[in-house]
LOBAVO-562980 format. One line per 3 residues: number of its first residue (from 1); their letters; for each residue z, x, y of C-alpha. Coordinates in steps of 0.1 Angstrom, whole numbers, plus 5000, padded with zeros to 4 digits. Layout:
<nodes>
NUM	a	Z:X:Y | ...
</nodes>
This chain:
<nodes>
1	mga	9776:8001:5051 | 9804:8001:5026 | 9800:8005:4989
4	lkk	9799:7976:4965 | 9833:7967:4950 | 9839:7947:4919
7	gpy	9868:7922:4912 | 9896:7947:4902 | 9891:7964:4935
10	lsv	9894:7934:4958 | 9917:7938:4987 | 9952:7923:4987
13	vgl	9942:7899:5014 | 9913:7887:4994 | 9935:7882:4964
16	lll	9960:7862:4983 | 9932:7841:4998 | 9919:7834:4963
19	iyc	9953:7824:4950 | 9957:7801:4980 | 9924:7785:4976
22	tas	9930:7779:4939 | 9963:7763:4946 | 9948:7741:4972
25	vms	9921:7729:4949 | 9945:7721:4921 | 9967:7702:4945
28	rga	9938:7680:4956 | 9925:7673:4921 | 9891:7658:4921
31	tgd	9890:7646:4956 | 9866:7672:4968 | 9841:7698:4956
34	gqp	9868:7723:4948 | 9865:7741:4981 | 9895:7749:5002
37	esl	9896:7731:5035 | 9917:7755:5055 | 9925:7791:5054
40	psv	9947:7814:5074 | 9924:7823:5103 | 9921:7848:5129
43	qgt	9904:7846:5163 | 9866:7840:5157 | 9841:7814:5145
46	lph	9832:7797:5112 | 9811:7818:5088 | 9774:7818:5097
49	fiq	9749:7826:5069 | 9725:7853:5079 | 9708:7851:5044
52	epe	9709:7822:5021 | 9699:7822:4984 | 9663:7814:4978
55	day	9645:7796:4949 | 9636:7819:4922 | 9616:7820:4889
58	ivk	9624:7839:4858 | 9594:7857:4845 | 9595:7864:4808
61	snp	9631:7878:4801 | 9637:7895:4834 | 9669:7882:4852
64	ikl	9667:7872:4889 | 9690:7882:4917 | 9705:7857:4942
67	rcr	9719:7870:4975 | 9741:7857:5003 | 9750:7873:5036
70	aap	9774:7857:5062 | 9794:7867:5093 | 9822:7866:5100
73	alq	9834:7861:5065 | 9865:7872:5048 | 9850:7863:5013
76	iff	9819:7848:4997 | 9816:7833:4963 | 9787:7817:4943
79	kcn	9789:7783:4928 | 9763:7774:4902 | 9758:7739:4887
82	gew	9791:7728:4903 | 9812:7756:4888 | 9825:7788:4904
85	vhq	9809:7820:4892 | 9835:7844:4879 | 9845:7870:4903
88	neh	9835:7897:4879 | 9799:7887:4881 | 9798:7892:4919
91	fsq	9786:7923:4936 | 9797:7925:4972 | 9796:7948:5001
94	eyk	9808:7947:5037 | 9796:7963:5069 | 9799:7958:5107
97	dln	9771:7945:5127 | 9765:7969:5156 | 9751:7943:5179
100	tgl	9778:7916:5176 | 9807:7937:5163 | 9813:7912:5136
103	kvr	9819:7921:5100 | 9791:7910:5077 | 9797:7904:5040
106	evm	9769:7904:5014 | 9773:7891:4978 | 9748:7892:4949
109	inv	9748:7877:4914 | 9723:7879:4885 | 9710:7849:4866
112	srq	9695:7854:4832 | 9669:7835:4812 | 9696:7826:4786
115	qve	9718:7810:4813 | 9690:7788:4825 | 9679:7778:4790
118	dfh	9715:7769:4780 | 9720:7746:4810 | 9712:7710:4802
121	gpe	9715:7689:4832 | 9697:7661:4851 | 9683:7686:4875
124	dyw	9672:7722:4876 | 9696:7751:4874 | 9710:7756:4910
127	clc	9734:7779:4929 | 9749:7780:4964 | 9772:7803:4984
130	vaw	9806:7795:4999 | 9819:7817:5027 | 9855:7818:5042
133	shl	9867:7829:5075 | 9900:7823:5095 | 9886:7790:5109
136	gts	9873:7775:5077 | 9844:7776:5052 | 9806:7772:5052
139	ksr	9781:7763:5024 | 9746:7777:5020 | 9716:7758:5007
142	kat	9711:7751:4971 | 9687:7776:4954 | 9670:7765:4922
145	vri	9663:7788:4893 | 9634:7779:4869 | 9617:7797:4841
148	ayl	9581:7805:4851 | 9552:7798:4827 | 9514:7789:4826
151	rkn	9498:7771:4797 | 9466:7785:4781 | 9444:7754:4780
154	feq	9429:7738:4811 | 9435:7701:4813 | 9398:7698:4824
157	dpq	9371:7724:4821 | 9341:7724:4844 | 9310:7710:4828
160	gke	9275:7725:4830 | 9249:7706:4850 | 9212:7704:4856
163	vpi	9205:7691:4890 | 9173:7688:4910 | 9169:7709:4941
166	ngm	9187:7694:4972 | 9209:7673:4949 | 9247:7674:4950
169	ivl	9267:7695:4925 | 9303:7685:4917 | 9323:7707:4893
172	hcr	9357:7693:4883 | 9386:7716:4873 | 9422:7707:4864
175	ppe	9442:7739:4858 | 9468:7743:4830 | 9503:7731:4834
178	gvp	9526:7758:4849 | 9557:7767:4869 | 9551:7774:4897
181	lae	9519:7754:4901 | 9488:7774:4895 | 9465:7782:4923
184	vew	9427:7777:4917 | 9398:7799:4927 | 9361:7796:4917
187	lkn	9339:7824:4904 | 9301:7824:4904 | 9287:7851:4881
190	eel	9321:7868:4883 | 9321:7869:4921 | 9345:7849:4942
193	vss	9332:7818:4959 | 9345:7810:4993 | 9340:7780:5015
196	ltd	9348:7801:5045 | 9315:7820:5043 | 9293:7791:5032
199	dni	9294:7758:5049 | 9274:7742:5020 | 9303:7748:4996
202	dtr	9335:7728:4997 | 9366:7738:4977 | 9389:7708:4978
205	adh	9427:7707:4973 | 9421:7688:4941 | 9406:7721:4928
208	nli	9371:7707:4925 | 9340:7726:4937 | 9314:7707:4957
211	ine	9280:7720:4967 | 9265:7695:4991 | 9228:7704:4988
214	arl	9218:7724:4957 | 9196:7755:4964 | 9179:7777:4938
217	sds	9203:7804:4947 | 9232:7781:4935 | 9221:7784:4899
220	gny	9245:7805:4879 | 9276:7806:4857 | 9307:7790:4873
223	tcl	9342:7797:4862 | 9375:7781:4873 | 9403:7807:4877
226	asn	9439:7795:4877 | 9468:7819:4884 | 9506:7820:4892
229	iva	9533:7847:4890 | 9531:7846:4852 | 9495:7849:4843
232	krr	9458:7841:4851 | 9437:7817:4830 | 9399:7814:4829
235	sat	9382:7781:4821 | 9350:7778:4800 | 9319:7789:4819
238	aav	9298:7761:4833 | 9261:7768:4836 | 9246:7752:4867
241	ivy	9208:7751:4867 | 9190:7739:4898 | 9155:7729:4886
244	vng	9123:7721:4904 | 9099:7695:4890 | 9063:7706:4892
247	gws	9038:7690:4916 | 9000:7690:4915 | 8980:7709:4941
250	lwt	8949:7694:4957 | 8918:7692:4935 | 8893:7721:4940
253	ews	8857:7713:4949 | 8834:7704:4921 | 8818:7735:4906
256	lcn	8781:7739:4904 | 8763:7726:4874 | 8767:7753:4847
259	vpc	8730:7751:4837 | 8702:7757:4862 | 8681:7730:4845
262	grg	8688:7700:4824 | 8721:7684:4814 | 8753:7704:4820
265	vqk	8789:7701:4831 | 8807:7702:4864 | 8844:7710:4867
268	rsr	8871:7708:4891 | 8907:7718:4886 | 8941:7717:4901
271	tct	8973:7737:4894 | 9009:7726:4889 | 9020:7748:4918
274	npa	9029:7724:4946 | 9056:7733:4937 | 9055:7751:4904
277	pln	9081:7739:4879 | 9111:7762:4878 | 9142:7765:4856
280	gga	9130:7740:4831 | 9117:7714:4856 | 9092:7689:4843
283	fce	9056:7700:4842 | 9031:7679:4861 | 9018:7649:4842
286	gms	8981:7643:4840 | 8950:7665:4835 | 8946:7699:4851
289	vqk	8908:7700:4846 | 8883:7672:4851 | 8847:7674:4838
292	itc	8817:7653:4846 | 8782:7656:4833 | 8755:7667:4857
295	nal	8717:7668:4856 | 8703:7699:4873 | 8669:7693:4886
298	cpi	8644:7715:4868 | 8621:7736:4890 | 8586:7723:4892
301	dga	8558:7747:4901 | 8532:7737:4925 | 8495:7732:4914
304	wde	8463:7730:4935 | 8445:7698:4942 | 8407:7695:4939
307	wse	8386:7714:4965 | 8373:7694:4994 | 8336:7691:5001
310	wtl	8319:7720:5019 | 8317:7716:5057 | 8284:7719:5075
313	cns	8271:7754:5082 | 8283:7766:5115 | 8267:7789:5140
316	qce	8279:7820:5121 | 8260:7808:5090 | 8293:7800:5072
319	rqr	8308:7769:5057 | 8344:7761:5046 | 8363:7741:5021
322	sre	8401:7736:5015 | 8426:7724:4990 | 8463:7715:4990
325	cns	8492:7725:4968 | 8503:7690:4959 | 8493:7683:4923
328	pap	8522:7685:4920 | 8539:7699:4951 | 8566:7725:4943
331	rnr	8600:7710:4941 | 8635:7722:4932 | 8629:7759:4938
334	gkm	8595:7758:4920 | 8568:7784:4927 | 8542:7779:4953
337	ceg	8506:7778:4942 | 8489:7811:4938 | 8456:7818:4956
340	nse	8441:7807:4989 | 8441:7773:5003 | 8408:7778:5021
343	atq	8375:7793:5011 | 8345:7804:5033 | 8309:7809:5021
346	nct	8277:7821:5037 | 8249:7796:5041 | 8218:7807:5022
349	dgl	8199:7775:5018 | 8178:7778:5050 | 8200:7755:5071
352	ctq	8211:7784:5093 | 8190:7786:5125 | 8203:7821:5135
355	smd	8176:7848:5134 | 8180:7879:5111 | 8168:7914:5114
358	nsn	8141:7923:5088 | 8160:7954:5078 | 8190:7933:5069
361	dva	8169:7910:5047 | 8155:7939:5028 | 8190:7953:5021
364	lys	8204:7920:5011 | 8177:7911:4985 | 8176:7947:4972
367	glg	8214:7945:4965 | 8211:7912:4947 | 8182:7924:4925
370	agi	8201:7955:4914 | 8232:7934:4905 | 8213:7910:4884
373	iav	8196:7938:4865 | 8230:7956:4858 | 8245:7924:4844
376	ail	8216:7918:4821 | 8218:7953:4807 | 8255:7949:4800
379	vva	8251:7916:4782 | 8224:7931:4759 | 8246:7961:4751
382	vml	8275:7939:4741 | 8254:7917:4719 | 8240:7948:4701
385	yrk	8274:7963:4696 | 8288:7930:4681 | 8258:7927:4657
388	nhs	8262:7962:4644 | 8300:7957:4637 | 8299:7922:4624
391	dyg	8306:7934:4589 | 8341:7944:4599 | 8351:7912:4616
394	vdv	8366:7895:4584 | 8403:7889:4581 | 8423:7916:4564
397	ids	8446:7905:4537 | 8452:7937:4519 | 8490:7939:4516
400	sal	8489:7977:4517 | 8477:7976:4553 | 8507:7954:4562
403	tgg	8535:7976:4547 | 8561:7984:4573 | 8586:8013:4573
406	fqs	8604:8024:4542 | 8641:8025:4537 | 8663:8036:4508
409	fnf	8689:8014:4493 | 8718:8024:4471 | 8739:8000:4451
412	ktt	8776:8001:4454 | 8793:8022:4427 | 8820:7997:4422
415	rqg	8823:7960:4427 | 8852:7937:4426 | 8851:7911:4398
418	npl	8847:7875:4411 | 8848:7846:4387 | 8824:7827:4410
421	lln	8796:7851:4402 | 8775:7857:4372 | 8780:7891:4356
424	ssm	8799:7902:4387 | 8817:7929:4368 | 8786:7945:4353
427	ppd	8780:7979:4370 | 8745:7988:4382 | 8724:8014:4366
430	mtv	8728:8045:4387 | 8708:8069:4365 | 8675:8065:4383
433	grt	8673:8068:4421 | 8644:8050:4437 | 8633:8043:4473
436	yst	8618:8008:4477 | 8596:7997:4506 | 8607:7968:4527
439	plc	8577:7945:4534 | 8569:7932:4568 | 8579:7896:4575
442	fqd	8549:7875:4584 | 8549:7845:4608 | 8531:7814:4599
445	std	8502:7809:4624 | 8467:7796:4623 | 8455:7804:4657
448	kel	8473:7835:4669 | 8468:7872:4662 | 8503:7885:4654
451	fdp	8499:7923:4652 | 8494:7935:4687 | 8500:7972:4678
454	lpd	8468:7971:4656 | 8440:7963:4679 | 8412:7972:4655
457	ikv	8425:7949:4627 | 8428:7911:4631 | 8453:7898:4607
460	kvq	8457:7861:4601 | 8481:7853:4573 | 8493:7819:4561
463	ssf	8523:7819:4538 | 8514:7799:4507 | 8549:7786:4507
466	mvs	8547:7772:4542 | 8512:7757:4536 | 8525:7739:4506
469	lgv	8552:7722:4527 | 8527:7706:4550 | 8549:7715:4580
472	aer	8531:7703:4611 | 8549:7725:4636 | 8551:7762:4627
475	aef	8573:7787:4644 | 8557:7816:4663 | 8568:7850:4675
478	htk	8585:7847:4708 | 8575:7877:4728 | 8593:7865:4760
481	vag	8629:7873:4761 | 8650:7841:4762 | 8671:7835:4792
484	etf	8707:7827:4793 | 8700:7790:4796 | 8677:7765:4779
487	pre	8640:7764:4787 | 8630:7747:4818 | 8615:7716:4802
490	lsr	8645:7712:4778 | 8640:7675:4772 | 8604:7680:4761
493	dyc	8604:7714:4743 | 8638:7714:4728 | 8652:7680:4722
496	stv	8620:7661:4715 | 8619:7677:4680 | 8650:7657:4672
499	drr	8632:7624:4673 | 8604:7638:4651 | 8630:7652:4627
502	kkg	8646:7618:4625 | 8613:7600:4619 | 8604:7622:4590
505	llt	8577:7644:4605 | 8599:7675:4597 | 8606:7679:4560
508	lng	8632:7701:4545 | 8620:7734:4531 | 8617:7728:4494
511	pin	8627:7699:4473 | 8664:7694:4467 | 8679:7665:4450
514	ttk	8711:7658:4469 | 8730:7627:4459 | 8730:7599:4485
517	eql	8758:7580:4470 | 8791:7577:4489 | 8821:7599:4481
520	rtt	8850:7575:4480 | 8887:7577:4473 | 8913:7549:4474
523	gvf	8951:7545:4472 | 8978:7520:4476 | 9004:7529:4503
526	ghp	9037:7514:4512 | 9065:7524:4536 | 9070:7559:4522
529	ggr	9034:7568:4532 | 9011:7593:4514 | 8978:7612:4515
532	lvv	8942:7606:4506 | 8920:7635:4498 | 8883:7638:4490
535	pnt	8883:7669:4467 | 8864:7700:4478 | 8851:7684:4510
538	gvs	8876:7694:4536 | 8883:7658:4544 | 8918:7642:4541
541	llv	8939:7614:4555 | 8976:7615:4560 | 8996:7582:4562
544	phg	9030:7591:4577 | 9063:7578:4564 | 9070:7545:4581
547	ava	9034:7538:4591 | 9034:7508:4568 | 9061:7482:4574
550	enm	9088:7478:4548 | 9082:7454:4520 | 9044:7457:4526
553	swe	9016:7478:4511 | 8980:7484:4519 | 8951:7494:4496
556	mym	8934:7520:4518 | 8902:7539:4513 | 8883:7568:4527
559	vin	8845:7573:4524 | 8821:7601:4533 | 8788:7586:4543
562	qae	8759:7608:4532 | 8730:7586:4543 | 8706:7597:4571
565	asv	8710:7565:4590 | 8738:7580:4611 | 8716:7609:4621
568	qtl	8688:7587:4634 | 8712:7570:4659 | 8723:7603:4676
571	egc	8710:7609:4711 | 8692:7638:4726 | 8703:7672:4714
574	eil	8734:7660:4696 | 8740:7671:4660 | 8767:7663:4634
577	lgp	8792:7691:4632 | 8809:7676:4601 | 8805:7646:4577
580	evt	8808:7610:4589 | 8841:7597:4575 | 8852:7560:4573
583	ygp	8887:7549:4565 | 8899:7513:4562 | 8903:7485:4555
586	pgl	8891:7470:4588 | 8922:7448:4593 | 8947:7477:4587
589	dll	8978:7473:4608 | 9000:7504:4610 | 9031:7512:4631
592	cpv	9020:7548:4640 | 8988:7567:4639 | 8973:7583:4608
595	amt	8962:7620:4607 | 8926:7626:4596 | 8912:7661:4589
598	iah	8875:7668:4590 | 8859:7702:4585 | 8833:7713:4611
601	cae	8808:7741:4614 | 8809:7749:4652 | 8823:7780:4668
604	vda	8843:7761:4694 | 8838:7772:4730 | 8841:7747:4758
607	enw	8817:7767:4779 | 8789:7764:4754 | 8796:7732:4736
610	niq	8801:7696:4746 | 8819:7682:4715 | 8827:7645:4713
613	lkr	8845:7623:4688 | 8823:7592:4682 | 8830:7559:4665
616	ktq	8804:7536:4650 | 8801:7502:4664 | 8794:7470:4645
619	dsk	8757:7473:4653 | 8756:7508:4638 | 8755:7525:4672
622	wee	8777:7555:4681 | 8801:7551:4710 | 8821:7579:4726
625	vml	8858:7579:4719 | 8868:7611:4737 | 8857:7646:4746
628	vde	8877:7670:4725 | 8887:7693:4753 | 8899:7665:4776
631	dst	8931:7645:4775 | 8932:7610:4762 | 8959:7584:4755
634	scy	8938:7564:4730 | 8936:7592:4703 | 8943:7629:4698
637	clm	8919:7656:4687 | 8930:7692:4677 | 8902:7717:4671
640	dlt	8910:7746:4648 | 8885:7773:4638 | 8871:7754:4608
643	sch	8887:7719:4609 | 8893:7691:4634 | 8926:7671:4631
646	lll	8925:7636:4645 | 8953:7611:4653 | 8938:7576:4650
649	dqp	8951:7541:4655 | 8920:7521:4646 | 8902:7522:4612
652	gsy	8864:7527:4613 | 8837:7553:4609 | 8842:7586:4629
655	alv	8820:7616:4633 | 8823:7649:4653 | 8792:7653:4674
658	gep	8782:7684:4693 | 8757:7690:4721 | 8749:7726:4731
661	ltq	8752:7734:4767 | 8738:7769:4766 | 8719:7791:4743
664	aav	8752:7809:4734 | 8763:7778:4714 | 8767:7788:4678
667	krl	8770:7768:4646 | 8780:7785:4613 | 8757:7785:4584
670	kla	8767:7792:4548 | 8742:7813:4528 | 8741:7814:4490
673	vfg	8717:7826:4464 | 8713:7811:4429 | 8691:7822:4401
676	sme	8678:7808:4368 | 8650:7815:4343 | 8619:7794:4346
679	ggs	8587:7791:4325 | 8600:7806:4294 | 8615:7841:4294
682	iny	8591:7858:4319 | 8596:7841:4353 | 8629:7842:4372
685	slr	8635:7820:4402 | 8658:7830:4431 | 8668:7802:4454
688	vyc	8684:7808:4488 | 8703:7780:4505 | 8711:7777:4542
691	vdd	8736:7749:4548 | 8761:7740:4575 | 8793:7758:4568
694	tph	8815:7729:4557 | 8828:7723:4521 | 8812:7689:4520
697	afq	8777:7703:4528 | 8780:7731:4502 | 8790:7705:4476
700	gvv	8754:7692:4479 | 8741:7726:4469 | 8765:7728:4440
703	aae	8754:7694:4427 | 8718:7703:4429 | 8722:7737:4412
706	ktr	8743:7722:4384 | 8714:7700:4374 | 8690:7730:4373
709	ggq	8714:7753:4355 | 8715:7777:4383 | 8740:7806:4386
712	lle	8757:7818:4418 | 8746:7855:4421 | 8765:7866:4452
715	epk	8795:7856:4473 | 8784:7830:4499 | 8783:7844:4534
718	mlp	8785:7830:4568 | 8757:7835:4594 | 8762:7825:4631
721	fra	8732:7806:4642 | 8726:7804:4679 | 8709:7776:4699
724	ntf	8683:7799:4713 | 8653:7780:4698 | 8643:7809:4675
727	slq	8636:7804:4638 | 8654:7816:4607 | 8636:7841:4584
730	vsi	8645:7847:4547 | 8630:7877:4530 | 8634:7895:4497
733	qdv	8636:7932:4497 | 8639:7962:4474 | 8625:7945:4443
736	pqf	8618:7972:4417 | 8580:7974:4418 | 8576:7988:4383
739	lws	8597:7962:4367 | 8590:7930:4386 | 8562:7914:4405
742	ikp	8562:7888:4432 | 8534:7867:4446 | 8517:7883:4477
745	ftt	8527:7870:4511 | 8558:7851:4497 | 8583:7879:4503
748	cqe	8592:7864:4537 | 8596:7827:4543 | 8608:7809:4574
751	fsf	8627:7778:4586 | 8618:7766:4620 | 8646:7762:4646
754	pqv	8646:7724:4645 | 8649:7724:4607 | 8680:7745:4608
757	wys	8697:7732:4639 | 8692:7695:4631 | 8700:7698:4593
760	nqq	8730:7676:4599 | 8749:7686:4568 | 8718:7685:4546
763	plh	8710:7718:4527 | 8678:7738:4533 | 8665:7761:4507
766	caf	8636:7784:4498 | 8626:7800:4465 | 8612:7833:4454
769	sle	8594:7834:4420 | 8595:7868:4402 | 8578:7878:4370
772	rys	8588:7906:4346 | 8562:7931:4335 | 8580:7934:4302
775	pat	8604:7911:4283 | 8626:7942:4278 | 8636:7941:4315
778	aql	8671:7929:4314 | 8683:7934:4349 | 8673:7923:4384
781	sck	8684:7940:4416 | 8672:7932:4451 | 8684:7922:4485
784	isv	8679:7889:4503 | 8678:7892:4541 | 8685:7861:4562
787	rqv	8682:7866:4599 | 8676:7846:4630 | 8649:7860:4654
790	kgh	8668:7876:4683 | 8701:7867:4665 | 8724:7877:4636
793	eqi	8714:7889:4601 | 8732:7887:4567 | 8723:7906:4535
796	lqv	8729:7890:4501 | 8729:7916:4474 | 8716:7904:4440
799	yta	8725:7923:4408 | 8723:7903:4377 | 8714:7904:4340
802	vae	8685:7881:4331 | 8680:7888:4294 | 8707:7865:4282
805	tek	8693:7831:4273 | 8725:7813:4266 | 8753:7817:4291
808	esv	8783:7796:4297 | 8784:7779:4330 | 8805:7797:4356
811	pff	8823:7774:4380 | 8811:7776:4416 | 8846:7768:4430
814	mqt	8880:7780:4420 | 8893:7747:4432 | 8870:7725:4411
817	dct	8901:7715:4391 | 8914:7698:4422 | 8911:7662:4412
820	ims	8941:7648:4431 | 8927:7621:4453 | 8958:7601:4462
823	qtg	8994:7610:4466 | 9022:7587:4476 | 9059:7591:4485
826	pka	9078:7623:4493 | 9056:7645:4471 | 9027:7640:4495
829	fki	9046:7657:4524 | 9058:7693:4528 | 9087:7683:4551
832	pls	9116:7666:4532 | 9123:7631:4545 | 9159:7639:4554
835	irq	9149:7670:4575 | 9121:7649:4592 | 9145:7622:4602
838	ric	9170:7647:4615 | 9143:7664:4636 | 9132:7631:4650
841	atf	9167:7620:4659 | 9173:7653:4677 | 9142:7656:4697
844	dta	9132:7620:4705 | 9161:7618:4731 | 9147:7625:4765
847	nak	9160:7655:4784 | 9155:7663:4821 | 9150:7699:4814
850	gkd	9124:7693:4787 | 9146:7703:4757 | 9133:7673:4737
853	wrl	9101:7666:4718 | 9081:7685:4745 | 9099:7717:4736
856	laq	9091:7710:4699 | 9055:7705:4708 | 9054:7738:4727
859	klh	9069:7757:4699 | 9045:7741:4673 | 9016:7750:4697
862	ldr	9007:7714:4701 | 9015:7711:4738 | 8981:7698:4749
865	nlg	8976:7662:4759 | 9013:7654:4759 | 9006:7620:4775
868	yfa	8994:7608:4741 | 9027:7617:4724 | 9047:7602:4753
871	kqq	9034:7567:4746 | 9044:7569:4709 | 9076:7552:4697
874	sps	9087:7585:4681 | 9068:7614:4696 | 9085:7639:4672
877	avl	9073:7619:4642 | 9037:7620:4654 | 9040:7658:4661
880	lsl	9053:7664:4626 | 9025:7643:4611 | 9000:7664:4630
883	wea	9017:7696:4618 | 9015:7683:4582 | 8978:7677:4585
886	rhq	8972:7711:4601 | 8992:7730:4575 | 8983:7711:4544
889	dta	8967:7742:4528 | 8997:7764:4533 | 9024:7767:4508
892	dld	9056:7770:4529 | 9073:7758:4560 | 9076:7792:4578
895	sla	9060:7782:4610 | 9081:7750:4614 | 9113:7769:4605
898	sal	9105:7796:4630 | 9099:7771:4658 | 9132:7753:4650
901	eei	9151:7786:4650 | 9137:7795:4684 | 9147:7761:4698
904	ski	9182:7765:4683 | 9186:7799:4701 | 9175:7784:4734
907	hsk	9199:7755:4730 | 9228:7777:4722 | 9221:7800:4752
910	ssp	9218:7772:4777 | 9248:7752:4763 | 9276:7776:4754
913	kdq	9302:7749:4755 | 9286:7733:4725 | 9301:7762:4704
916	dep	9335:7745:4707 | 9322:7711:4698 | 9324:7700:4661
919	esd	9288:7701:4652 | 9255:7697:4670 | 9223:7683:4656
922	fnh	9207:7717:4656 | 9232:7729:4631 | 9218:7704:4606
925	iqa	9182:7717:4609 | 9187:7755:4610 | 9155:7774:4603
928	agl	9169:7792:4573 | 9180:7760:4557 | 9146:7745:4563
931	crt	9130:7775:4547 | 9151:7772:4516 | 9144:7735:4515
934	gkl	9107:7742:4518 | 9107:7767:4490 | 9127:7745:4467
937	tsq	9104:7716:4474 | 9074:7737:4467 | 9089:7750:4435
940	kme	9098:7715:4424 | 9063:7703:4431 | 9049:7731:4410
943	dsp	9071:7724:4381 | 9065:7687:4380 | 9030:7670:4381
946	pey	9024:7649:4412 | 9018:7612:4411 | 8982:7605:4418
949	tg	8953:7582:4411 | 8917:7591:4409
</nodes>
């Protein structure tokens, strides 16, 4: 192959040919394309192009090379855009083809980016080759030269999708504009997707990705990848989620009744696992647990019928009689009768005709005579013994014989000051150390000897306190350990006391003047809504914004009924767990439910309690509205530790009623001790109160003590009281014996189980009267023990000064200055109206994945009974009303802000494309902004007095 030669080195023949061609072109003018028609030729053929110039793209600023190769050819020149390329820009070489023996000429030129950009024509920049031989010329194809590029932005990015399983997925992609056209590939989780290996995937020529039937494995992040010779471009990632909606499994069989005897509960359940919801699929709608009441038949032990008549004497000198175990017969796993069903007796009345041996007669009558004599001697001996010891048969009432064990008690060296207590900051006198005896606690009984460990002493003690009450049924020691369930005859032994309690046969321990008048609060509410509060009772009513139609107003009221008529209409073992509350007026017409809060005294446990919400009918009967642990679409009930929050549509009287299912059911009692001087300056009275642990019930104690001038001597404490039928004992201990005296046999007093369990918000109390030996005694220290037999115990420590005759009254509640009974408008709510509206607008829109109000309910821990919220016009607004009622005692919006922040994070992770959008609704309700709003709102409410009436 010869070396390349530039223009100055062209051969003479080539130069002559060039001059000839130029002259020929000039002579023809514009009649042709400027190409010579004939040349001096030699023997051969026309030039044949072995290589023609190809289309080329200029990448960045790199020039491209165009080549031509022809044989036989005397000369080859390029012509671009209709003009001949200067000979100096040609690079040529010549060599001989060994196969054909012909000379082959090759020519190359460079085309720069500047040349292409400077060309302005109707078509793209083009070039062709013209080859000469002795017989004529030949032209090659036109080769276009273009500048290559690829835009950055896709004309259409793929969009994320949420599709059900087996659904079709179509992801659209339009790549950026480019030269040459971009080729498109799809990536799933950064791995190449190919339709060649998966028949379920179709990558079309229009660059779209189609998945015919979505599988769980198809979930992932999909990216459209466009590329040409210039660059590669990636589209925004599209998150594809294949979700599975949940389906219920079959119901399980009904469980056994949870009590072996009496009324109980049966359950059956199903799970949302057929299939289980996946990837945000909808949870199953409906209840997962169903409950029905059951009545387990109590075991009935068998009892013997009367004996039959004796049969005639048989030949063996015997007669028989029989009896049957059918009075009653054993049923329901009851015990069989004990003893024999038949009896046999010898005939001794002369009816027997069988002869006897004389020796047998002598032995028989001798034995009978000896037995009679022995019995007579024994009877005489017993009578003589009882006569000699009759002087010691009287009842022993000496208290020294009844003293139990001794225990030492030391006062605390320091004690935190409490404004609720009298002289709480006064330190005890620690200069003298004493050990005080703790007296034994007596049970009230008239016909039972209580002290089994003392067989030689019969002790019968009646508490003067209990006798003075005239209580018909007195509690006794229960020596038999209680089982895990109620007694066998529950309806007779346990629940029958309720009816006697309601009829007045059981009186409260000690007189207490509790007011029977109604606690009432009223307010006028319009479209902005507001709140009604009965101070210091734990009862409130929230009227949401928008509940009252615009341009309308209602005068609403809320009443706590303190009469006993409601208690008398309860059934069986049911008790009130909180006050009966009425709100109205009766014709009240609201657009959304109100939120009522009622304090309760139960330790909530579905296994031990059957708690119902009841409403009073027009004939003053109670009807069941719902069970609190079951779903309902008529109303909503949320049980917290100390309060019950209700969403109600209808005005009326409501009460929370509980029925214990097992002996493990517990209701909370509040214990408090008050004291005051009585009978001049010598006697001091200690009064111990046991009341249901609700603010309303304790208000009755406060009202009664204010009229008596009593002082709270110790922090009130809580005592769990179990439904195990055992009584409650209150005893005073560690009274300084040399400074104070107390009446004998009054150191321990007792409430029977029905009195405590069925108190129904009415306080019980007992009193201890102490007398000073000397007026110089200025302090009283003792302990009050309150315990349930076979249950819990609490100790109330009393340490007070009693010498002062004039004391200023110390308030019982720090919140007694709470006189706000009605608030209206924005100040009644913690959530600002603008934030509330933004939340509702964001979450009320349904979402297939559940990222709507259901997600809000989950994050606010209100995701039970979602069917109730689903039927509301604005589920989010009702959720926020319930949140307001639940957090009315807290001072900030931290929990709501945290929930919204979590939701915002979930939203941003699942929808990354939203980052490029202008603004989303979540950006308007960021958690931090809500926190700042809450703090500012709280500060503003503290700085300015609220609007209220009352």
